[in-house]
C-alpha positions as CSV (number, residue, x, y, z in Angstrom):
1,M,-12.7,-5.5,17.6
2,A,-9.4,-5.5,19.7
3,T,-6.2,-4.6,17.5
4,W,-2.6,-5.3,18.7
5,T,0.3,-3.4,17.6
6,T,3.9,-4.3,17.9
7,A,7.1,-2.9,16.7
8,A,9.0,-5.2,14.1
9,R,12.5,-5.1,13.0
10,I,12.5,-6.5,9.5
11,A,15.5,-7.9,7.5
12,A,14.8,-7.1,3.9
13,A,17.2,-6.6,0.8
14,G,20.3,-6.6,3.1
15,V,19.3,-3.9,5.7
16,E,16.9,-3.9,8.6
17,L,13.9,-1.7,8.5
18,D,11.6,-0.5,11.4
19,G,8.0,-1.3,11.1
20,D,4.7,-1.1,13.2
21,L,2.5,-4.3,12.6
22,S,-1.2,-4.1,13.7
23,L,-3.2,-7.4,13.9
24,P,-6.9,-6.9,14.5
25,D,-8.5,-10.1,16.0
26,N,-9.1,-12.6,13.4
27,A,-7.6,-10.6,10.8
28,G,-8.7,-11.8,7.4
29,G,-6.0,-10.0,5.2
30,L,-3.1,-7.6,5.7
31,V,-2.0,-4.2,3.9
32,L,1.5,-3.4,3.7
33,F,2.1,0.5,3.2
34,A,4.6,1.8,1.0
35,H,5.5,5.6,1.7
36,G,7.3,7.6,-0.6
37,S,8.7,11.2,-1.2
38,G,10.4,11.8,2.2
39,S,7.6,10.3,4.1
40,S,7.9,7.6,6.8
41,R,5.8,5.0,8.7
42,Q,4.9,8.1,11.0
43,S,2.9,9.6,8.2
44,P,-0.4,10.8,9.8
45,R,-2.3,10.3,6.6
46,N,-1.3,6.8,6.2
47,R,-1.7,6.1,9.7
48,A,-5.3,7.4,9.5
49,V,-5.9,5.0,6.6
50,A,-4.4,2.2,8.5
51,E,-6.5,2.7,11.5
52,A,-9.7,2.7,9.3
53,L,-8.4,-0.5,7.6
54,N,-7.9,-2.2,11.2
55,R,-11.5,-1.6,11.9
56,R,-12.7,-3.4,8.9
57,G,-10.7,-6.5,10.1
58,L,-7.5,-6.0,8.1
59,A,-4.1,-6.3,9.7
60,T,-1.6,-3.4,8.5
61,L,2.2,-2.9,8.3
62,L,3.7,0.5,8.3
63,V,7.5,0.4,7.6
64,D,10.2,2.7,6.9
65,L,11.8,1.7,3.4
66,L,14.9,3.6,4.3
67,T,17.3,3.3,7.2
68,S,17.7,6.4,9.6
69,D,21.1,7.2,7.9
70,E,19.4,6.8,4.4
71,G,16.4,8.9,5.6
72,E,18.8,11.7,6.7
73,A,20.7,11.7,3.5
74,D,17.4,11.7,1.3
75,A,16.3,14.7,3.3
76,R,19.3,16.5,1.8
77,T,19.5,14.9,-1.9
78,R,15.8,13.9,-2.4
79,R,17.6,11.1,-4.4
80,L,16.5,7.7,-2.9
81,R,12.9,8.4,-2.6
82,F,12.7,8.3,-6.4
83,D,14.8,5.0,-6.4
84,I,12.0,2.9,-7.5
85,G,14.1,-0.2,-7.7
86,L,15.6,0.1,-4.3
87,L,12.3,0.8,-2.7
88,A,10.8,-2.1,-4.6
89,D,13.4,-4.6,-3.6
90,R,12.8,-3.7,0.1
91,L,9.0,-4.2,-0.2
92,V,9.5,-7.7,-1.9
93,G,11.7,-8.5,1.1
94,I,8.9,-7.3,3.5
95,I,6.5,-9.3,1.7
96,D,8.6,-12.5,1.8
97,W,9.3,-12.0,5.6
98,L,5.4,-11.7,6.1
99,R,4.9,-14.9,4.2
100,G,7.6,-16.5,6.7
101,R,6.0,-14.9,9.8
102,P,3.8,-17.1,12.1
103,G,0.5,-15.1,12.2
104,T,0.9,-13.5,9.0
105,E,2.0,-16.2,6.6
106,T,-1.5,-17.3,5.5
107,L,-3.0,-13.9,5.3
108,P,-3.7,-12.3,1.6
109,I,-1.7,-9.4,1.1
110,G,-2.6,-5.9,-0.2
111,L,-0.3,-3.0,-1.0
112,F,-1.0,0.7,-0.2
113,G,1.3,3.1,-2.0
114,A,1.5,6.7,-1.7
115,S,3.7,9.1,-4.0
116,T,6.7,7.4,-5.1
117,G,5.7,4.5,-3.0
118,A,2.9,3.6,-5.2
119,A,5.4,3.0,-8.0
120,A,7.4,0.7,-6.0
121,A,4.3,-1.1,-4.7
122,L,3.3,-1.8,-8.3
123,V,6.8,-3.3,-9.1
124,A,6.6,-5.4,-6.0
125,A,3.2,-6.7,-7.0
126,A,4.5,-7.7,-10.2
127,A,7.5,-9.4,-8.7
128,R,5.1,-11.3,-6.3
129,P,1.8,-12.1,-8.1
130,G,1.1,-15.0,-6.1
131,A,1.4,-13.2,-2.6
132,V,-0.1,-9.6,-3.7
133,R,-3.8,-9.7,-4.3
134,A,-4.6,-6.1,-4.5
135,V,-3.0,-2.6,-4.8
136,V,-4.3,0.9,-3.8
137,S,-2.5,4.1,-4.9
138,R,-3.0,7.4,-3.0
139,G,-1.9,10.3,-5.0
140,G,0.8,8.1,-6.4
141,R,3.3,8.0,-9.3
142,P,2.3,4.7,-10.9
143,D,4.0,6.0,-14.1
144,L,7.5,5.5,-12.3
145,A,6.8,1.7,-12.3
146,G,7.7,1.8,-16.0
147,P,7.5,-1.9,-17.9
148,A,6.4,-3.4,-14.7
149,L,2.9,-1.9,-14.9
150,A,2.0,-4.6,-17.6
151,E,3.0,-7.3,-15.5
152,V,0.9,-6.4,-12.6
153,T,-1.8,-9.0,-12.2
154,A,-3.4,-7.7,-8.8
155,P,-6.6,-5.4,-9.2
156,T,-5.6,-1.8,-8.8
157,L,-7.3,1.1,-7.6
158,L,-5.7,4.5,-8.3
159,I,-7.2,7.5,-6.1
160,V,-6.3,11.0,-7.0
161,G,-7.3,14.5,-6.0
162,E,-9.4,16.6,-8.1
163,R,-7.2,19.4,-8.0
164,D,-4.0,17.4,-8.2
165,A,-3.9,17.9,-12.1
166,E,-0.5,16.9,-13.0
167,V,-0.7,13.7,-10.8
168,R,-4.2,12.9,-12.2
169,E,-2.9,13.0,-15.8
170,L,0.1,10.8,-15.1
171,N,-2.3,8.3,-13.2
172,E,-4.6,8.2,-16.4
173,Q,-1.6,7.5,-18.5
174,A,-0.5,4.6,-16.3
175,R,-4.0,3.2,-16.4
176,N,-3.5,2.5,-20.1
177,F,-0.5,0.5,-19.4
178,L,-1.9,-1.6,-16.5
179,R,-3.5,-5.0,-17.8
180,A,-4.8,-5.9,-14.3
181,P,-8.6,-4.9,-13.4
182,T,-8.0,-1.2,-12.8
183,E,-10.0,1.8,-11.5
184,L,-9.2,5.5,-11.1
185,R,-11.3,7.3,-8.7
186,I,-11.0,11.0,-8.3
187,I,-11.7,12.6,-4.8
188,P,-13.7,16.0,-5.2
189,T,-11.8,19.1,-4.1
190,A,-8.8,17.2,-2.9
191,T,-5.3,18.3,-3.9
192,H,-2.2,16.1,-3.6
193,L,-1.9,15.6,0.2
194,F,-5.7,15.4,0.7
195,E,-5.6,18.0,3.5
196,E,-9.2,19.1,2.8
197,P,-11.9,18.4,5.2
198,G,-13.3,15.0,4.7
199,T,-11.2,14.1,1.6
200,L,-8.8,11.7,3.4
201,E,-11.8,9.9,5.0
202,Q,-12.9,9.3,1.4
203,V,-9.5,7.7,0.6
204,A,-9.9,5.3,3.6
205,E,-13.5,4.5,2.6
206,Q,-12.5,3.7,-1.0
207,A,-9.2,1.8,0.0
208,G,-11.2,0.0,2.7
209,R,-13.9,-1.4,0.3
210,W,-11.1,-2.3,-2.4
211,F,-9.0,-4.3,0.2
212,G,-12.0,-5.5,2.0
213,D,-13.9,-6.8,-1.2
214,I,-10.7,-8.6,-2.5
215,L,-8.6,-9.6,0.5
216,L,-11.8,-10.7,2.6
217,R,-13.8,-12.2,-0.2
218,P,-12.6,-16.0,0.6
219,R,-13.5,-15.6,4.2
220,R,-17.0,-14.0,3.4
221,A,-17.6,-16.9,0.8
222,S,-16.9,-19.5,3.4
223,A,-19.1,-17.9,6.1
224,T,-21.9,-17.6,3.6
225,G,-21.5,-21.4,2.7
226,A,-21.4,-22.2,6.4
227,Q,-24.9,-20.4,7.0
228,R,-26.3,-22.4,4.1
């Protein structure tokens, strides 16, 4: 399956953001990545997950949620990475951009959030329930989504490392506020960044199954019906 990657300049929430859009042939869904805690679209961990999703027939969009100037400021102050409202507003703008772009306008959307980006993804999912069909959080801080947790309707998968005790507890607490179908899955031996051998591959497998089952379900159902 061939995948075509293009650079994208996206107008969202009053700023222009840089992204990398990867479209496999006949993509059946699209996953938008929400980075957090000082990361960017160049994150090797999220790129590895994105490539695994592409192999499953899912398009991906990795995008910097901060401008270059904001990124430099955040490296000094560490403030903007925790501005969940700002990050979520930009994700909503990107979702709207995808819905209006030829080639992606009809694709069901999933959100993959890491660290503070997971909170922004959940807030955006609550704001765009008709567009966002599924959410996955990797080592995320869903607790920072606050009251929006109860408004999320998209099925949500929380993935946490076994040895990331504090974040694991915060995810367990957040799960109690989520009313959407939610699962919490623990990756054995993994710490916060999933740097241990084989742990990131498990994240990619879990996320791929979650997004595949939800985003690709209509296509699979149609294909089954056609065979009959």
